[in-house]
KOLNU-181979 format. One line per field, with one value per residue: residue in one letter; x, y, z of N, C-alpha, C in turn. Coordinates in Angstrom, 3 decimals, padded with zeros to 6 digits. Example, Ala and Ser with C-alpha at 12.3 -4.5 7.8 and 13.67 -1.06 7.14 Angstrom:
BEGIN
resn = a:s
n_xx = 013.190:012.850
n_yy = -005.690:-002.250
n_zz = 007.800:007.080
ca_xx = 012.300:013.670
ca_yy = -004.500:-001.060
ca_zz = 007.800:007.140
c_xx = 013.200:012.900
c_yy = -003.300:000.030
c_zz = 007.800:007.870
//
This chain:
BEGIN
resn = m:a:r:q:g:n:a:q:g:s:s:s:q:k:g:a:a:a:p:a:r:q:p:q:r:r:h:s:p:e:v:y:r:r:r:r:i:v:f:g:a:l:v:l:l:i:l:g:g:l:v:g:g:v:s:a:i:a:a:a:l:g:g:s:s:g:p:a:p:a:a:a:a:d:a:s:a:p:s:p:a:a:t:q:a:t:a:a:p:t:p:s:s:t:p:g:c:d:q:s:k:v:v:v:t:a:s:t:d:a:a:v:y:k:g:r:q:d:p:v:f:s:l:t:v:a:n:r:g:t:k:p:c:q:v:n:l:g:t:s:q:m:e:f:l:v:t:s:g:g:d:r:v:f:s:s:k:d:c:q:d:s:s:q:d:l:i:k:v:l:a:p:g:e:s:e:t:a:n:f:p:w:t:r:t:r:s:l:p:g:c:e:r:t:t:s:s:p:g:a:g:g:a:t:y:v:l:v:t:k:l:g:s:r:t:s:a:k:t:v:f:q:l:g
n_xx = 032.114:029.933:029.173:031.582:031.157:029.065:029.779:031.899:030.317:028.789:030.722:031.302:029.118:029.073:031.463:030.778:030.277:027.839:027.711:028.845:026.891:027.144:027.573:024.903:025.285:024.972:023.695:024.660:022.638:022.954:023.075:020.764:019.218:019.932:019.236:016.444:016.031:016.969:015.089:012.607:012.869:013.126:010.539:009.204:010.052:009.027:006.329:006.121:006.890:004.710:002.486:003.159:003.280:000.517:-000.587:000.620:-000.528:-003.166:-003.310:-002.478:-004.662:-006.888:-006.131:-006.580:-009.406:-009.921:-010.564:-008.655:-005.601:-005.794:-003.992:-003.414:-005.709:-006.319:-004.323:-005.007:-007.568:-009.253:-009.276:-011.924:-011.761:-010.119:-011.795:-013.930:-012.511:-012.116:-014.606:-015.790:-016.709:-014.569:-013.216:-012.694:-014.381:-016.558:-018.642:-019.836:-019.592:-019.885:-017.358:-017.331:-019.612:-018.936:-018.410:-016.752:-017.089:-016.685:-016.640:-017.416:-017.678:-018.698:-019.536:-018.451:-015.674:-015.259:-013.266:-010.891:-011.721:-011.501:-011.571:-013.342:-012.908:-014.595:-014.581:-016.458:-017.343:-019.255:-021.422:-023.049:-024.133:-025.819:-024.666:-022.628:-019.511:-015.979:-013.885:-010.926:-010.545:-008.553:-006.107:-003.999:-005.038:-006.315:-006.737:-006.748:-006.828:-006.354:-006.539:-005.858:-006.984:-004.217:-002.368:-001.098:-002.188:-002.406:-001.948:-002.942:-001.171:001.313:002.824:002.050:002.577:002.134:000.417:-002.170:-003.892:-007.484:-009.514:-012.893:-016.210:-018.523:-021.971:-024.651:-025.858:-024.648:-022.549:-019.116:-017.576:-014.771:-013.397:-011.482:-009.590:-008.626:-006.063:-005.566:-002.914:-000.198:001.328:004.111:005.311:006.745:006.947:008.412:009.776:007.841:007.001:005.004:001.375:-001.987:-004.006:-006.455:-009.410:-011.570:-010.889:-010.939:-011.220:-010.538:-011.576:-010.704:-011.186:-009.553:-009.524:-007.617:-007.635:-009.893:-011.441:-012.945:-015.636:-015.169:-015.240:-016.151:-015.047:-014.682:-012.359:-012.466
n_yy = 014.131:014.049:011.458:010.555:011.691:010.321:007.909:008.069:008.576:006.303:004.497:005.315:004.862:001.830:001.578:002.293:000.192:-001.720:-002.061:-004.851:-007.444:-008.406:-011.614:-013.000:-013.155:-015.830:-016.304:-018.266:-020.829:-020.377:-017.761:-016.631:-017.791:-016.527:-013.851:-014.172:-014.658:-012.228:-010.439:-011.468:-010.831:-008.149:-007.653:-008.483:-006.840:-004.417:-004.898:-005.253:-002.883:-001.228:-002.359:-001.886:001.019:001.584:000.514:002.202:004.672:004.182:003.742:006.347:007.976:006.846:006.471:008.458:008.390:005.928:003.110:003.170:001.390:-001.889:-002.224:000.501:001.368:-000.383:000.634:003.274:003.148:002.989:-000.005:-002.284:-003.211:-001.152:000.951:000.235:000.265:003.037:004.184:002.898:003.279:004.532:003.624:005.952:007.901:009.336:011.523:014.120:012.786:012.662:012.264:012.510:011.237:008.681:006.300:004.480:001.728:-000.351:-003.382:-006.444:-009.985:-010.744:-009.603:-010.304:-012.547:-015.604:-018.119:-019.605:-018.248:-016.917:-013.583:-012.187:-009.526:-006.949:-004.802:-002.336:-000.651:001.935:003.582:006.226:008.473:010.018:009.691:007.634:006.501:006.367:004.029:002.980:-000.212:-001.934:-003.992:-002.536:-000.205:-000.751:-001.198:-002.809:-002.076:-002.476:-001.652:-000.974:000.962:002.994:001.482:000.106:-002.575:-004.343:-004.298:-004.743:-004.009:-004.251:-006.670:-007.327:-009.122:-008.616:-006.382:-004.815:-002.839:-002.141:-000.857:000.330:001.043:002.272:002.038:004.235:003.654:001.110:-001.349:-002.562:-005.165:-006.395:-009.015:-010.045:-012.385:-012.483:-013.791:-013.285:-012.194:-010.261:-007.409:-005.427:-002.273:-002.781:-005.454:-006.405:-008.621:-010.080:-011.216:-011.020:-011.217:-010.380:-009.494:-011.383:-012.612:-010.941:-008.583:-005.136:-004.132:-002.278:-001.804:-000.358:000.493:001.252:002.788:004.107:007.488:007.428:006.831:004.591:004.514:003.870:000.416:-001.679:-004.598:-007.727:-009.771:-013.131
n_zz = -121.975:-120.120:-119.983:-118.625:-116.336:-115.224:-115.205:-113.190:-110.933:-111.045:-110.369:-107.734:-106.117:-106.338:-104.913:-102.159:-099.710:-097.978:-094.274:-092.741:-090.920:-087.670:-086.282:-084.188:-080.751:-078.606:-075.423:-072.322:-070.870:-068.057:-067.767:-068.419:-066.456:-064.230:-064.970:-064.863:-062.098:-060.944:-062.057:-060.961:-058.416:-058.242:-058.969:-056.790:-054.868:-055.717:-055.518:-052.797:-051.791:-052.856:-051.283:-048.688:-048.866:-049.451:-047.015:-045.133:-045.965:-045.647:-042.784:-041.942:-042.818:-041.582:-038.844:-037.001:-036.530:-036.031:-033.635:-030.355:-029.652:-027.905:-025.685:-025.037:-024.357:-022.005:-020.298:-019.693:-018.772:-015.804:-013.779:-012.743:-010.205:-009.052:-009.348:-007.572:-005.261:-004.976:-004.875:-002.749:000.738:003.387:006.573:007.848:006.909:008.370:008.545:010.869:013.077:016.689:018.940:021.603:022.159:022.062:024.356:027.158:029.124:032.299:033.527:035.602:036.014:038.239:041.660:044.007:044.503:045.376:047.220:044.998:042.586:039.509:038.217:035.500:033.561:031.536:028.766:027.616:024.611:023.412:021.047:021.609:020.357:017.215:015.000:012.707:013.932:013.794:015.369:017.114:017.777:018.746:020.489:020.854:021.974:024.353:027.641:030.872:034.218:037.321:040.717:044.357:046.716:047.023:045.846:042.984:041.389:039.208:035.548:032.346:030.216:031.154:030.820:027.950:025.074:022.340:020.167:018.408:015.831:015.375:013.405:013.298:012.301:014.360:014.372:015.340:018.339:018.471:020.059:021.210:022.932:024.790:026.567:029.462:031.151:034.406:036.251:039.009:039.450:040.147:038.482:037.263:035.733:032.583:032.690:034.987:037.375:040.075:043.186:044.848:045.617:044.933:047.850:049.667:051.221:051.420:050.456:048.880:045.512:042.520:039.343:036.308:032.955:029.907:026.574:024.383:024.760:026.234:029.172:031.482:034.106:037.468:038.461:041.353:043.135:045.018:046.401:047.561
ca_xx = 032.317:028.845:029.474:032.714:030.640:027.919:030.606:032.562:029.016:028.139:031.619:031.360:028.128:029.551:032.574:030.171:029.804:027.033:028.383:028.498:026.236:027.776:026.795:024.192:026.121:023.926:024.177:024.463:021.379:023.041:023.057:019.135:018.464:020.304:018.402:015.098:016.051:016.893:013.932:011.735:013.247:012.685:008.918:008.727:010.233:007.900:005.046:006.257:006.724:003.261:001.622:003.614:002.875:-000.989:-001.081:000.856:-001.453:-004.620:-002.950:-002.495:-005.906:-007.822:-005.686:-007.297:-010.763:-010.150:-010.363:-007.303:-005.106:-006.329:-003.089:-003.558:-007.040:-006.202:-003.459:-005.514:-008.971:-009.240:-009.946:-013.162:-011.360:-009.742:-013.103:-014.740:-011.766:-012.215:-016.049:-016.223:-016.503:-013.515:-013.557:-012.384:-015.454:-017.718:-018.880:-020.805:-019.537:-019.384:-016.522:-017.574:-020.683:-018.253:-018.046:-016.066:-017.442:-015.880:-017.574:-016.768:-018.788:-019.233:-019.148:-017.684:-015.200:-014.983:-012.353:-009.964:-012.459:-010.822:-012.382:-013.444:-013.163:-015.162:-014.224:-017.376:-017.438:-020.594:-021.572:-024.406:-024.347:-026.640:-023.927:-021.477:-018.292:-014.859:-013.080:-009.698:-010.884:-007.321:-005.561:-002.841:-005.512:-007.018:-006.066:-007.452:-006.132:-006.812:-005.918:-006.619:-006.332:-003.212:-001.739:-001.290:-002.033:-002.237:-002.245:-002.816:-000.145:002.694:003.415:001.649:003.544:001.963:-000.789:-002.635:-004.922:-008.599:-010.223:-014.088:-017.186:-019.580:-023.286:-025.353:-026.534:-023.781:-021.227:-018.541:-017.031:-013.690:-013.303:-010.074:-009.728:-007.602:-005.610:-005.197:-001.565:000.196:002.369:004.839:005.508:008.076:006.960:009.419:009.392:007.415:006.594:003.854:000.190:-003.098:-004.512:-007.681:-010.173:-012.649:-010.247:-011.896:-010.327:-011.253:-011.283:-010.884:-010.733:-009.154:-009.390:-006.999:-007.793:-011.226:-011.435:-014.334:-015.733:-014.713:-016.049:-015.552:-015.208:-014.027:-011.599:-012.888
ca_yy = 014.771:013.692:010.151:010.324:011.918:009.287:006.802:008.225:008.569:004.705:004.016:005.737:004.136:000.630:001.644:002.456:-001.064:-001.804:-002.674:-006.504:-007.777:-009.434:-012.740:-012.692:-013.966:-016.460:-016.497:-019.678:-020.910:-019.878:-016.226:-016.362:-018.212:-015.308:-012.850:-014.487:-014.491:-010.684:-009.809:-011.781:-010.023:-006.702:-007.454:-008.682:-005.523:-003.295:-005.246:-004.973:-001.405:-000.841:-002.920:-001.032:002.298:001.500:000.207:003.435:005.692:003.824:004.225:007.737:008.419:006.304:006.430:009.418:008.173:004.625:002.710:003.160:000.119:-002.273:-001.987:001.754:001.505:-001.005:001.397:004.483:003.120:002.142:-001.399:-002.426:-003.140:000.231:001.810:-000.118:000.742:004.453:004.295:002.209:004.270:004.163:003.918:007.433:008.716:009.536:012.893:014.534:011.995:013.263:011.406:012.489:010.299:007.300:006.057:003.289:001.258:-001.390:-004.393:-007.779:-011.020:-010.972:-008.509:-011.066:-013.800:-016.655:-019.238:-019.208:-018.174:-015.772:-012.609:-011.664:-008.223:-006.560:-003.500:-002.133:000.573:002.141:004.923:006.828:009.464:009.817:009.454:006.659:007.028:005.655:003.825:001.930:-001.079:-002.772:-004.336:-001.419:000.921:-001.307:-001.470:-003.160:-001.499:-002.900:-000.907:-001.175:002.165:003.719:000.358:-000.367:-004.014:-004.998:-003.575:-005.584:-003.377:-004.403:-008.020:-007.617:-009.586:-007.997:-005.466:-004.668:-001.975:-002.793:000.293:-000.209:002.170:002.002:002.775:004.795:002.693:-000.070:-001.548:-003.797:-005.760:-007.309:-009.707:-010.127:-013.231:-012.018:-014.854:-012.745:-011.868:-008.581:-007.097:-004.247:-001.719:-003.317:-006.827:-006.677:-009.878:-009.787:-012.398:-010.779:-011.359:-009.500:-010.112:-011.966:-012.439:-009.817:-007.192:-004.632:-003.744:-001.297:-002.023:000.787:000.169:002.431:002.492:005.373:008.559:007.166:006.015:004.231:004.829:002.757:-000.740:-002.307:-005.912:-008.154:-011.101:-013.644
ca_zz = -120.597:-119.505:-119.874:-117.615:-114.944:-114.986:-114.943:-111.965:-110.152:-110.664:-109.579:-106.197:-105.528:-106.007:-103.713:-100.656:-099.318:-096.706:-093.170:-092.650:-089.975:-086.806:-085.945:-082.958:-079.676:-077.685:-073.975:-071.915:-069.856:-066.806:-067.827:-068.516:-065.198:-063.365:-065.180:-064.359:-060.618:-060.664:-062.511:-060.096:-056.955:-058.567:-059.138:-055.410:-054.060:-056.104:-054.936:-051.410:-051.596:-053.133:-050.279:-047.548:-048.900:-049.137:-045.613:-044.562:-046.246:-044.947:-041.335:-041.952:-043.173:-040.774:-037.448:-036.035:-036.308:-035.714:-032.051:-030.014:-029.592:-026.796:-024.735:-024.657:-023.602:-020.769:-019.481:-019.549:-018.178:-014.482:-013.528:-011.910:-008.708:-008.682:-009.310:-006.364:-004.085:-004.871:-004.585:-001.428:001.863:004.286:007.973:008.273:006.409:009.299:008.912:011.924:014.290:017.874:019.480:022.961:022.489:022.167:025.781:027.561:030.553:032.681:034.383:035.996:035.812:039.595:042.484:044.961:044.091:046.661:046.921:043.999:041.465:038.958:037.723:034.035:033.181:030.322:028.396:026.214:023.835:022.647:020.369:021.962:019.438:016.285:013.680:012.868:014.427:013.691:016.483:017.061:018.791:018.874:021.726:021.102:022.648:025.465:029.167:032.206:035.360:038.823:041.835:045.724:047.525:046.247:045.414:041.664:041.439:037.845:034.363:030.976:029.275:031.674:030.146:026.678:024.176:021.022:020.077:016.979:015.626:014.636:013.080:012.979:012.430:015.176:013.996:016.351:019.315:018.507:020.950:021.138:024.056:025.008:027.666:029.843:032.256:035.307:037.045:040.276:039.463:040.294:037.295:037.226:034.530:031.827:033.055:035.818:038.107:041.181:043.776:045.716:044.934:045.645:049.009:049.542:052.420:051.410:050.020:047.877:044.232:041.555:037.836:035.366:031.626:028.862:025.276:023.937:025.637:026.830:030.550:032.155:035.340:038.291:039.015:042.497:043.247:046.358:046.218:048.822
c_xx = 031.086:028.952:030.498:032.146:029.794:028.799:031.250:031.383:028.695:029.440:031.629:030.268:028.479:030.631:032.104:029.549:029.042:027.854:027.930:027.929:027.022:027.195:026.308:024.917:025.012:024.542:023.876:023.232:021.600:022.834:021.581:018.542:018.817:019.259:016.912:015.052:016.115:015.752:012.689:011.772:012.993:011.133:008.481:009.031:009.455:006.619:005.028:006.142:005.221:002.408:001.841:003.118:001.353:-001.161:-000.425:-000.084:-002.866:-004.367:-003.087:-003.830:-006.907:-007.345:-006.385:-008.475:-010.967:-010.139:-008.885:-006.934:-005.600:-005.360:-003.312:-004.764:-007.004:-005.343:-004.033:-006.822:-008.741:-009.859:-011.062:-012.809:-010.870:-010.816:-013.882:-013.965:-012.046:-013.580:-016.533:-015.889:-015.291:-013.953:-013.502:-013.717:-016.790:-018.030:-020.085:-020.722:-019.056:-018.621:-016.665:-018.719:-020.185:-017.777:-017.411:-016.541:-016.704:-016.983:-016.884:-017.915:-019.373:-018.757:-018.365:-017.098:-014.718:-013.956:-011.262:-010.555:-011.875:-011.779:-012.289:-013.701:-013.653:-014.847:-015.345:-017.222:-018.660:-020.817:-022.990:-024.671:-025.658:-025.997:-022.944:-020.234:-016.976:-014.043:-012.004:-010.067:-009.890:-006.910:-004.389:-003.670:-006.150:-006.110:-007.088:-006.538:-006.945:-005.876:-006.536:-005.974:-005.411:-002.161:-002.034:-001.008:-001.662:-002.759:-002.080:-001.719:001.092:003.373:002.565:002.715:003.442:000.659:-000.906:-003.710:-006.187:-009.559:-011.720:-015.188:-018.283:-020.968:-023.750:-026.191:-025.508:-022.785:-020.418:-017.862:-015.911:-013.577:-011.873:-010.155:-008.446:-007.325:-005.042:-003.724:-001.397:001.282:003.070:005.057:006.920:008.008:007.970:008.929:008.921:006.919:005.313:002.449:-000.862:-003.621:-006.110:-008.540:-011.103:-012.044:-010.867:-010.724:-011.158:-010.765:-011.682:-010.304:-010.427:-009.203:-008.853:-007.128:-009.058:-010.808:-012.729:-014.308:-015.285:-015.831:-015.385:-015.902:-014.303:-013.327:-011.819:-011.678
c_yy = 014.374:012.317:009.755:010.733:010.933:008.108:006.959:008.193:007.028:004.100:004.085:004.978:002.650:000.667:001.575:001.111:-001.043:-002.276:-004.014:-006.649:-008.729:-010.461:-012.427:-013.744:-014.554:-016.662:-017.888:-019.765:-020.341:-018.328:-016.093:-016.758:-017.001:-014.113:-012.893:-014.238:-013.148:-010.053:-010.255:-011.019:-008.624:-006.593:-007.635:-007.409:-004.376:-003.563:-004.944:-003.754:-000.734:-001.068:-002.054:000.296:002.461:001.404:001.674:004.453:005.362:004.240:005.635:008.424:008.080:006.253:007.339:009.060:006.798:004.260:002.692:001.623:-000.440:-002.366:-000.606:001.975:000.920:000.021:002.667:004.299:002.399:000.828:-001.442:-002.430:-001.904:001.161:001.628:000.366:002.249:004.786:003.775:003.337:003.605:004.320:005.209:008.457:008.676:010.928:013.172:013.664:013.042:012.352:011.489:011.522:008.873:007.002:004.507:002.957:-000.072:-002.253:-005.675:-008.754:-011.492:-009.794:-009.103:-012.335:-014.750:-017.672:-018.672:-018.917:-016.817:-014.882:-012.653:-010.560:-008.122:-005.180:-003.289:-000.673:000.852:003.518:005.245:008.182:009.085:009.727:008.430:007.406:005.946:005.253:002.835:001.036:-002.048:-002.946:-003.122:-000.091:000.524:-001.437:-001.786:-002.932:-001.946:-002.184:-001.287:-000.043:002.731:002.748:-000.032:-001.899:-004.760:-003.989:-004.884:-005.212:-003.841:-005.670:-008.200:-007.969:-008.834:-007.168:-005.239:-003.705:-002.569:-001.574:-000.289:001.173:001.711:002.745:003.297:003.719:001.322:-000.091:-002.615:-004.152:-006.654:-007.641:-010.065:-011.157:-012.632:-013.203:-014.535:-012.699:-010.429:-008.544:-005.768:-003.742:-002.463:-004.799:-007.153:-007.848:-009.383:-011.001:-012.126:-011.112:-010.575:-010.274:-010.610:-011.771:-011.148:-008.336:-006.505:-003.973:-002.900:-001.670:-000.555:000.300:001.335:002.154:004.025:006.318:008.507:006.406:005.880:004.799:003.782:001.612:-001.481:-003.670:-006.380:-009.560:-011.792:-014.621
c_zz = -119.718:-119.167:-118.714:-116.417:-114.525:-114.712:-113.494:-110.817:-109.900:-109.914:-108.224:-105.577:-105.227:-104.832:-102.243:-100.334:-098.317:-095.696:-092.936:-091.327:-088.950:-086.406:-084.361:-081.959:-078.740:-076.288:-073.610:-070.972:-068.491:-066.535:-067.682:-067.222:-064.164:-063.543:-064.771:-062.733:-060.031:-061.001:-061.456:-058.726:-057.178:-058.406:-057.533:-054.714:-054.366:-055.529:-053.572:-050.894:-051.729:-051.831:-049.193:-047.690:-048.846:-047.806:-044.826:-044.616:-045.569:-043.358:-041.060:-041.924:-042.193:-039.220:-036.507:-035.695:-035.775:-034.071:-031.631:-029.679:-028.026:-025.646:-024.184:-023.700:-022.165:-019.612:-019.143:-018.554:-016.794:-014.389:-012.822:-010.373:-008.154:-008.437:-008.149:-005.190:-003.846:-004.542:-003.065:-000.250:002.824:005.682:008.433:007.792:007.359:009.765:009.968:013.142:015.612:018.758:021.039:023.268:022.656:023.562:026.133:028.966:030.818:033.702:034.464:035.953:037.294:040.519:043.545:044.449:045.039:046.199:045.971:042.558:040.765:038.232:036.387:033.876:031.862:030.034:027.300:025.944:022.946:022.075:020.772:021.350:018.339:014.956:013.872:013.184:014.150:014.993:016.412:018.190:019.235:020.241:022.049:021.910:024.016:026.675:030.267:033.385:036.510:039.967:043.158:046.722:046.568:045.774:043.908:041.473:039.927:036.572:033.178:030.153:029.751:030.820:028.786:025.721:022.972:021.091:018.693:017.050:014.896:014.718:012.571:013.125:013.103:014.709:015.352:017.229:019.356:019.537:020.570:022.360:024.095:026.327:028.174:031.152:033.218:036.180:038.545:040.453:039.615:039.108:037.734:035.792:033.791:032.145:033.991:036.806:039.572:041.889:044.549:044.987:045.720:046.913:048.623:050.947:052.470:050.954:048.920:046.761:043.534:040.290:037.109:034.140:030.681:027.487:024.682:024.892:026.447:028.083:031.060:033.519:036.247:038.636:040.218:042.684:044.551:045.862:047.741:049.087
//
């Protein structure tokens, strides 16, 4: 009986055959080339992600303490020209000015004009105060007015083509003068046409100059 058991055991060992090996399949060169390409792309992606992550971390850690971008600095900082414009004094900055000390006077270049000599009128603005004063010296404010008794003979405003403002600060004691040649013509408001002329032969006339609300004293002259 023992032999029979051994025989059966030996027979079972011989019957359990080992699995047969499958022959290894070789891929074509095209497959290996594609695998190398995919592997290289993956390596580049991984490296790019690491570099981007390091840059982002560095920016996050050092951004708060680093210098601001140049564009932002330029936008927030005022330019030198703007700083100068803000700091520079303006004509209106005349504290303590006494406008009543700014006076206007009228004068002529002669007392008597003989023959056909044309008068030259002068308007002078002077600051007789102790502080600088802002004054509009433009033609928009000036007027040369000539009268004779109750007759309004001429005004430089009647036929003025254009006018302008000229803001200036007069220092204490400073003055400005504007001259106006008069060709002995008569004028009417609105530059209406007139054919009459001022009389001569020793007729007496009065010149008054104006600058805004300021009016000069009268200056008398004669037309010969």
